N, C-alpha and C positions, 0 to 999 in steps of 0.2 A: 504494500500500500504506500503510495507516494505521500510525501509531506504535503500539507495543504498549500505551501508556497511554491512547490515544484510542479512542473507540468507532468501530467500522467503519460505513461508510455503509449506511444501510438497516437496520441492526440495531435491534432493539427495546431501548429503554433499560430497564434493570432498576432499578426504584425500590424502595428499601429505606427503610421508615419506622423510624428508630431513635429509641429513647427516649434521654434524656440518660444518659450513662454513670454508673454508681454504683460507687464504690469501697467494698468491704467489707473492713474491717480489724478484727481481734480481737487482743488482746494475746498469745494463745497460738497464733495462726495462724503458719504458717511463711512464708507469702507473701501478698501483696495481689493481688487479682484485679480486673480491670476487666470488669464484667459488664453486659450490656444486659438490662434488666428484662423485656422481652417475649420474649427469646430463650432465656435460661437460667434455670431455677428457682433461686432464691437458697438455699433449704434443702430438701433432699429428706427426706421423713419417714423416720425410722430404723425399720428392721425389727426386730421383737422376736427376740432370739436364744433358741433352744430347745436346751438341752444334752441330747443323747441318750446315755445310758450303755448301750452295747450293743456286744458283740463282733461282728465281721463274720461273716455267715453267712446262709444262705437264710431261716431263720425270722425273724430280725430285719429282713432286707430286705423280706420280705412284710408284716411288721407295720407298718413305717414307709413303705410304698410310697405311700400317699395323702398323707403329710406331705411326701415328697420332691417331689411334683408341685405343692405350693403355692408361690406366689410372694410371699406376704405374710409368710413366716417365714424366718428365717435358721437353718438347722440346723447344729449343731456336734456331731459324733459322736466320742465317745471310747470306748476299750475297757476302761479300768480306773478304779477309784475314785481312784487317785493322779492320773491324768491329768485326771479331772473336778475334783478339788480344785485343781489348778494352773490349769485353765481358769477356774474360779470366781474365783480370785485375780486373774486378768489381764483378764477380759472381763466386761462387764455381761451378765447372763443373766436372761431374763424367766421361764423355767420350766426345771426339770430333770425329765426323764423317764427312768426306769430300766426296762429291758426285763425280761421274766420270767426269763431265764437269769442275771440278775445276782444274785449271792449277797447275802443279807441283811446280811452284814458289810460288803460294799462300799457298800450303800445307807446303812448307818450312818456309814461314813466320809465319804460325800458329804454326808450330813445335817449332820455336824459341820463340814464345810467351808462349807456354806451358812450355818450359824449364825454362823460366824466371819467370813466375807467379805461375804455378802449376805443378811442375816437376813430380808428381806421376800420372798425368792424362794420360790415354791411348789415342792413336790416331788410328782411323780406317779409312783407305783410300780405297774407292771403285774405281777400275780402269777398263778400257776396257781390253778385253782379251789379246790383243797384245801390250798394252801400256808398255813402258819401266818403270822399277822401279828405283827410285833414289837410288844411292849408300848409302847415309847417312841414309835412312829410316830404314834399317834393324838394323843398329847400334843404332839408336834412339828408337827402339822398336815399330815402326809403323807397325800395322797389315794391310795387303792388301787383299781385297776381289776382285775377278775377276768377271766381267760381262760375261754373263747374270746370274742373281741370280734367283733361284727358289723362289716361294712364301714362305714367312716366314723365309727365310735364314738370312736376315739382322736382324730381330727381335731376332732370336735365337742366332745369333752371339753377339749381344749386351748383351743378358742375360749372355752368357759365359764370355765376357770381364768384365762385372760388377761383376759377381760371383767370378772371379779370383782376382779381385781387393779387394773385401771384405775378401776373404780367406787370401790374402797376409797381409792385415791390421790386421786380427785376429791373424796370426802367430807372427807378430811384437809386438802385445799387450801382449802376454804371457810371 
């Protein structure tokens, strides 16, 4: 019987090609990790966070169904304008989406929080076909989508808004 640290006779030797270990340290990091370059990705791309201002319910679940299936977005759902303002203060958000049932006053509250916390964050408000649009929204750059939405329109609109935002930041970086 072989020692547990020795290979058994006739066993196939498992060869592992290891790269030299790399120590990643950052001043703000809590710990240092020993990583092998070929085994563990050093930095995973951050998913953009989309803040959904929507109360729980069948209508909002149906509206955001295609977004919930996407793996390239991190969805953060809040029910009130106050919760959205707190989330904007604590979490980097790439886009704010307000569902049609959200009152215009709550959208204004979220817009004020966006202006205060993250001024470059776009806001997309989904509204009923005949609902009036607030006067300050167009000046603040709020995009408005009118109901009813065809399947996939919201998801494509989010792609466009996030693409425009990354293109704008690329132009500023040059």
